[in-house]
C-alpha positions as CSV (number, residue, x, y, z in Angstrom):
1,M,-0.3,-0.1,0.1
2,A,1.4,3.5,-1.0
3,Q,2.4,5.9,1.9
4,V,1.7,9.6,1.7
5,K,3.9,11.5,4.2
6,I,2.4,14.8,5.3
7,T,4.7,17.4,7.1
8,P,2.6,20.1,9.0
9,D,4.0,23.9,9.3
10,M,3.1,24.6,12.7
11,E,4.6,28.0,12.5
12,F,1.9,28.3,9.6
13,V,-0.8,27.1,12.1
14,R,0.4,29.5,14.8
15,E,0.4,32.4,12.4
16,L,-2.9,31.5,11.1
17,Q,-4.4,31.4,14.5
18,C,-2.9,34.7,15.3
19,A,-4.5,36.3,12.0
20,G,-7.8,35.2,13.2
21,G,-8.3,31.6,12.5
22,E,-7.9,30.8,16.8
23,S,-11.0,28.7,16.9
24,L,-9.9,26.4,14.0
25,K,-8.8,23.3,16.3
26,K,-12.1,23.0,17.4
27,C,-13.3,21.8,14.1
28,F,-14.4,17.6,14.4
29,Q,-15.3,17.8,10.5
30,C,-18.9,17.1,10.9
31,A,-19.2,19.0,7.4
32,T,-22.2,21.2,8.5
33,C,-20.2,24.3,7.2
34,S,-19.9,22.9,4.0
35,V,-23.5,21.9,3.8
36,A,-24.6,25.3,5.0
37,C,-22.5,27.4,2.4
38,P,-25.0,28.6,-0.3
39,V,-22.4,29.3,-3.0
40,A,-20.1,26.4,-2.9
41,P,-20.5,23.9,-5.8
42,A,-21.5,20.5,-4.7
43,N,-18.8,18.7,-6.5
44,N,-16.3,20.6,-4.5
45,P,-17.6,22.3,-1.1
46,Y,-15.8,24.4,1.2
47,P,-14.7,25.3,3.7
48,R,-14.7,21.7,5.4
49,K,-11.4,20.9,3.3
50,E,-9.9,24.1,4.1
51,M,-10.2,23.5,7.7
52,V,-8.8,20.2,7.6
53,W,-5.7,21.8,5.7
54,A,-5.3,24.5,8.2
55,S,-5.4,22.4,11.2
56,W,-2.8,19.9,9.4
57,G,-0.8,23.0,8.5
58,L,-0.7,22.4,4.9
59,K,0.3,26.0,3.5
60,E,0.8,25.3,0.0
61,K,-2.6,23.2,-0.3
62,L,-4.3,26.5,1.3
63,R,-1.7,29.1,-0.9
64,T,-3.0,27.3,-4.3
65,D,-6.8,26.9,-3.1
66,I,-8.9,28.9,-5.5
67,D,-11.9,28.4,-3.1
68,L,-10.2,30.4,-0.5
69,W,-11.0,33.4,-2.9
70,L,-14.5,32.5,-3.9
71,C,-15.6,32.5,-0.2
72,H,-18.0,35.6,0.2
73,N,-17.4,35.4,4.1
74,C,-21.5,35.5,4.7
75,G,-21.0,33.7,7.8
76,N,-23.6,31.2,7.6
77,C,-21.0,28.3,8.0
78,A,-20.1,30.1,11.3
79,D,-23.5,30.5,12.8
80,L,-24.6,26.7,12.3
81,C,-21.1,25.3,13.5
82,P,-21.9,23.2,16.5
83,R,-18.4,23.5,18.0
84,G,-17.7,27.4,17.2
85,A,-14.8,26.8,15.2
86,R,-15.6,29.9,13.1
87,P,-14.9,28.6,9.6
88,A,-15.4,32.1,8.2
89,D,-12.9,33.5,10.3
90,M,-10.3,30.9,9.4
91,M,-11.0,31.4,5.6
92,S,-10.9,35.2,6.0
93,A,-7.5,34.8,8.2
94,A,-6.0,32.4,5.5
95,R,-6.6,34.9,2.4
96,N,-4.9,37.5,4.8
97,M,-1.7,35.7,5.1
98,V,-1.7,34.9,1.3
99,Y,-1.5,38.7,0.9
100,K,2.0,38.7,2.5
101,D,3.7,36.0,0.1
102,L,1.5,36.9,-3.1
103,T,2.2,40.7,-3.1
104,Q,5.6,42.5,-3.3
105,P,7.4,44.1,-1.4
106,S,6.3,41.7,1.3
107,I,7.5,44.2,4.0
108,I,4.3,46.2,3.4
109,G,2.3,43.0,3.9
110,K,3.9,42.7,7.3
111,W,3.2,45.9,8.4
112,M,-0.6,45.4,7.5
113,S,-1.0,42.3,9.1
114,S,-1.3,44.2,12.4
115,A,-1.9,47.3,14.2
116,K,1.9,47.7,15.0
117,G,2.5,48.5,11.5
118,L,0.0,51.6,11.6
119,P,2.7,54.1,12.5
120,I,5.0,53.7,9.6
121,L,2.1,53.1,7.2
122,F,0.8,56.6,8.6
123,A,4.4,58.1,8.4
124,I,5.5,57.5,4.8
125,P,2.4,59.8,3.1
126,A,2.7,62.5,6.5
127,I,6.4,62.9,5.4
128,L,5.9,63.1,1.7
129,W,2.8,65.4,2.0
130,M,4.6,67.5,4.4
131,L,7.6,68.1,2.4
132,V,5.3,69.1,-0.7
133,W,3.9,71.6,1.8
134,W,7.0,72.7,3.1
135,I,8.3,73.1,-0.5
136,R,5.2,75.0,-1.6
137,T,5.8,77.6,1.0
138,G,8.9,78.8,-0.8
139,F,6.7,79.6,-3.5
140,N,4.0,81.8,-1.2
141,D,6.7,83.8,0.4
142,G,6.9,81.7,3.6
143,Q,3.2,81.6,4.0
144,W,1.7,77.9,5.3
145,F,-1.6,79.2,4.7
146,P,-2.0,81.4,1.8
147,R,-5.0,83.0,0.1
148,A,-5.6,83.3,-3.3
149,A,-5.5,86.9,-5.1
150,D,-9.1,87.0,-4.7
151,G,-9.0,86.2,-1.2
152,R,-10.4,82.6,-1.5
153,I,-9.3,79.6,0.1
154,V,-7.9,77.3,-2.7
155,F,-6.0,74.1,-1.8
156,G,-4.2,74.4,-5.0
157,Q,-2.1,77.3,-3.5
158,V,-0.3,74.9,-1.5
159,F,-1.1,71.7,-3.0
160,Y,-0.7,72.1,-6.6
161,G,-2.2,69.6,-9.1
162,D,-0.1,70.1,-12.0
163,Y,3.5,69.3,-10.2
164,T,2.4,67.7,-6.6
165,I,-1.2,66.0,-6.5
166,D,-1.4,64.9,-10.0
167,P,2.0,63.2,-10.6
168,I,2.2,61.9,-7.3
169,F,-1.4,60.0,-7.3
170,M,-0.7,59.0,-10.8
171,I,2.4,57.3,-9.8
172,T,1.0,55.7,-6.5
173,F,-2.2,54.9,-8.7
174,F,-0.4,53.2,-11.6
175,G,2.0,51.7,-9.3
176,A,-0.4,49.9,-7.3
177,C,-2.2,48.4,-10.5
178,F,1.5,47.4,-11.8
179,I,1.4,45.6,-8.4
180,L,-1.8,43.8,-8.3
181,Y,-1.6,42.7,-12.0
182,R,1.8,40.9,-10.8
183,G,-0.2,39.6,-7.7
184,V,-2.9,38.4,-10.0
185,M,-0.5,36.7,-12.4
186,R,1.0,34.9,-9.3
187,L,-2.2,33.8,-8.1
188,F,-3.0,32.3,-11.6
189,E,0.3,30.3,-11.6
190,L,-0.8,29.1,-8.0
191,F,-4.1,28.0,-9.4
192,K,-2.7,26.1,-12.4
193,P,-2.7,22.3,-11.5
194,E,0.0,19.7,-12.4
195,G,0.5,18.6,-15.9
196,K,-1.9,19.3,-18.6
197,L,-5.7,20.5,-18.2
198,L,-8.1,19.1,-20.6
199,I,-11.1,21.4,-21.4
200,I,-14.1,20.1,-23.2
201,G,-16.6,22.1,-25.1
202,K,-16.6,25.7,-26.2
203,T,-13.8,28.1,-25.2
204,K,-14.1,31.9,-25.3
205,P,-11.6,34.5,-24.8
206,W,-10.5,35.7,-21.4
207,F,-11.9,39.2,-21.6
208,M,-15.3,37.9,-22.3
209,H,-15.0,36.0,-19.3
210,V,-13.9,39.4,-17.2
211,Y,-16.8,41.1,-19.2
212,D,-19.4,38.4,-17.8
213,V,-17.7,38.4,-14.2
214,I,-18.5,42.3,-14.1
215,V,-21.8,42.3,-15.5
216,E,-23.1,39.2,-14.0
217,E,-21.4,39.2,-10.4
218,I,-20.0,42.7,-9.7
219,I,-22.8,45.1,-11.1
220,T,-25.5,43.3,-9.4
221,H,-23.3,41.7,-6.3
222,K,-25.2,38.6,-7.0
223,K,-23.4,36.5,-4.6
224,F,-24.8,38.4,-1.5
225,S,-28.4,37.5,-2.5
226,D,-27.1,33.8,-3.1
227,C,-25.8,33.8,0.7
228,G,-29.4,34.3,1.9
229,E,-32.3,36.7,2.5
230,D,-31.0,37.5,5.9
231,K,-27.9,39.2,4.3
232,E,-29.5,41.6,2.2
233,N,-28.4,44.8,4.2
234,R,-24.8,43.6,3.7
235,K,-25.7,43.6,0.0
236,T,-27.1,47.0,0.0
237,A,-24.1,48.6,2.2
238,H,-21.4,46.6,0.2
239,M,-23.6,48.2,-3.2
240,A,-23.7,51.5,-1.6
241,L,-20.1,51.7,-1.1
242,F,-19.1,50.3,-4.2
243,Y,-21.0,52.7,-6.5
244,S,-20.0,55.7,-4.4
245,F,-16.3,54.6,-5.7
246,V,-17.6,54.6,-9.2
247,V,-19.4,58.1,-8.6
248,L,-16.6,59.6,-7.1
249,A,-14.1,58.0,-9.8
250,F,-16.2,59.3,-12.2
251,V,-16.1,62.8,-10.9
252,T,-12.4,62.8,-10.5
253,A,-12.0,61.4,-14.2
254,V,-14.2,64.4,-15.1
255,V,-12.3,67.2,-13.2
256,A,-9.0,65.8,-14.7
257,A,-10.0,65.9,-18.2
258,G,-11.4,69.2,-17.6
259,H,-8.3,70.4,-16.2
260,W,-5.9,68.9,-18.5
261,G,-8.1,69.0,-21.6
262,G,-8.7,72.1,-20.9
263,K,-5.1,73.3,-21.7
264,V,-5.7,72.2,-25.2
265,I,-9.6,72.7,-25.7
266,P,-10.4,75.8,-23.6
267,A,-14.3,75.2,-23.9
268,I,-13.9,72.1,-21.7
269,K,-11.8,73.7,-19.1
270,L,-13.0,73.5,-15.3
271,E,-12.2,75.5,-12.7
272,T,-11.8,74.5,-8.9
273,P,-12.8,74.6,-6.4
274,M,-16.3,74.6,-8.2
275,P,-19.3,76.1,-6.9
276,L,-22.1,73.9,-5.0
277,I,-24.9,74.4,-7.5
278,F,-22.3,73.1,-10.4
279,P,-23.5,69.6,-11.5
280,V,-20.1,67.9,-11.2
281,K,-20.0,69.3,-7.6
282,I,-23.4,68.0,-6.9
283,L,-22.7,64.4,-8.4
284,A,-19.7,64.4,-6.0
285,N,-21.6,65.3,-2.8
286,I,-24.1,62.5,-3.7
287,G,-20.9,60.0,-4.2
288,M,-19.9,61.2,-0.7
289,L,-23.5,60.6,0.7
290,M,-23.5,57.1,-0.6
291,L,-20.0,56.5,0.8
292,L,-21.1,57.7,4.3
293,F,-24.1,55.6,4.0
294,G,-22.7,52.4,3.0
295,L,-19.6,53.0,5.9
296,A,-21.9,53.4,8.5
297,A,-24.0,50.3,7.5
298,L,-21.1,48.2,7.2
299,T,-19.8,49.6,10.5
300,L,-22.7,48.8,12.5
301,R,-22.9,45.3,11.0
302,R,-19.4,44.7,12.1
303,M,-20.2,46.1,15.9
304,K,-23.0,43.5,15.8
305,L,-21.2,40.7,15.0
306,N,-21.3,37.8,17.6
307,P,-17.8,37.2,18.6
308,K,-19.2,33.6,19.5
309,Y,-19.6,32.8,15.8
310,Q,-17.7,35.4,13.6
311,A,-15.0,38.2,14.6
312,S,-13.4,41.3,12.6
313,S,-10.2,41.1,11.9
314,F,-7.6,44.0,11.7
315,Y,-7.9,43.9,7.9
316,D,-11.4,44.6,8.2
317,W,-11.2,47.4,10.7
318,Y,-8.0,48.7,8.8
319,L,-10.1,49.2,5.7
320,L,-13.2,51.0,7.3
321,G,-10.9,53.2,9.1
322,I,-9.2,54.3,6.5
323,I,-12.2,54.8,4.2
324,W,-13.9,56.8,7.1
325,A,-10.9,59.1,7.5
326,V,-11.0,59.6,3.9
327,A,-14.6,60.5,3.9
328,V,-14.8,62.7,7.2
329,T,-11.5,64.5,6.3
330,G,-12.9,65.1,2.6
331,M,-16.1,66.6,4.0
332,L,-14.6,68.7,6.8
333,S,-12.1,70.4,4.4
334,Q,-15.1,71.6,2.3
335,C,-16.9,72.9,5.1
336,F,-13.8,74.8,6.7
337,R,-13.4,76.3,3.1
338,L,-16.9,77.4,2.8
339,M,-16.7,78.8,6.4
340,D,-13.5,80.9,5.4
341,A,-11.4,79.0,8.4
342,I,-8.2,78.9,6.7
343,K,-6.0,77.2,9.0
344,P,-8.4,74.2,10.0
345,A,-9.1,74.0,6.1
346,F,-5.5,73.5,4.8
347,V,-4.5,71.0,8.0
348,V,-7.5,69.0,7.5
349,Y,-7.0,68.6,3.6
350,Y,-3.6,67.8,4.4
351,F,-4.9,64.9,6.4
352,H,-7.3,64.1,3.4
353,L,-4.3,63.8,1.3
354,V,-2.5,61.5,3.7
355,F,-5.4,59.2,3.9
356,V,-6.2,58.9,0.2
357,W,-2.6,58.0,-0.6
358,M,-2.8,55.3,2.0
359,L,-5.7,54.1,0.4
360,F,-4.5,53.6,-3.0
361,A,-0.9,53.0,-2.2
362,Y,-1.7,50.0,0.0
363,L,-4.5,48.9,-1.9
364,P,-2.7,45.4,-2.9
365,W,-2.4,44.3,0.6
366,S,-5.5,45.8,2.1
367,K,-8.7,44.1,2.0
368,L,-9.8,46.2,-0.9
369,G,-7.3,44.2,-3.1
370,H,-9.2,41.2,-2.0
371,F,-12.0,42.5,-4.3
372,V,-9.6,42.3,-7.1
373,Y,-8.1,39.0,-6.2
374,R,-11.4,37.6,-6.0
375,T,-12.6,39.1,-9.3
376,A,-9.5,37.1,-11.0
377,A,-10.4,33.8,-9.4
378,L,-13.9,34.0,-10.5
379,V,-12.8,34.5,-13.9
380,Y,-10.5,32.1,-13.5
381,V,-13.1,29.3,-12.7
382,R,-15.1,30.3,-15.4
383,M,-12.2,30.3,-18.2
384,Y,-11.9,26.6,-17.1
385,G,-15.4,25.3,-17.1
386,R,-16.7,26.0,-13.5
387,S,-19.4,28.3,-12.5
């Protein structure tokens, strides 16, 4: 009889428990979690097998497991677990650990893994934008809080768009996109089985699968509905947050097109700050209200979670905290500007830039990056015939 030798990675088990999967040893493999999951495929259910791999310290099995990314963390499995093993938390913790190895440079993933790394993560953009502010004072006769020629508060007097905000955020955004691209490619390599893969039936280009995933799942948030009727509030909150980002991204694109395109075509030029009744400004404020609603709903849901069944990890609170910081500082900077409170306006706007930079620069290592990796996993399973 053939023998198979299993070498558990106990250090991995300890790290997994510290990352939020501390209850996994309570699992006695009753399979209630896999039966309870409304989105797991019948021929390859989860998270029972993942609980086994985690308990045995089979790091490579978890790293190459596509189901880890398809789980929507609805908590049904944790609610029904008779032992309180909290499989949903284990799945989330395992994903968080994969971030460290998947996305380079890994040191940022280490800083992102606990609150101990927050001072470093904050200090990097805080120093960057303070240097920008200090350098710009030399162009404003040494004034840290200058006014425009007509007396208005214009943040561009300090944080000039053409030479500071636009280039810094363009490098940050496209740098994060490149890092995510490399992460997705590494993820695909992990998913690939050994040997050759036989695909039976018709196939279509990968970009058509991307289109299908966006239209059928991301836009509608269909999987949230599949998780059960009692999860609809979670779906509404996530959709509000998702579409607020879409609206605000559209506003940013319009402003950028008006600013840079206006240098070539004066007719489309946009001046900032825009009046409150300007259509683009109205749309921006609508996006902000949607963002606040989604944030409030998700925060309340996290606070109401019963720790006996499901808990919130540092990654959960980090992302919510950063988005809250972006939203609140953005709103307050506008309010202080309208109140003509020049010092609070510039100080709050400075922190707004710091938090926005943190949101985008650390996206590949944060839970927001999970959105990209889950989308990639959904595309992959469609490419190879699994729905």
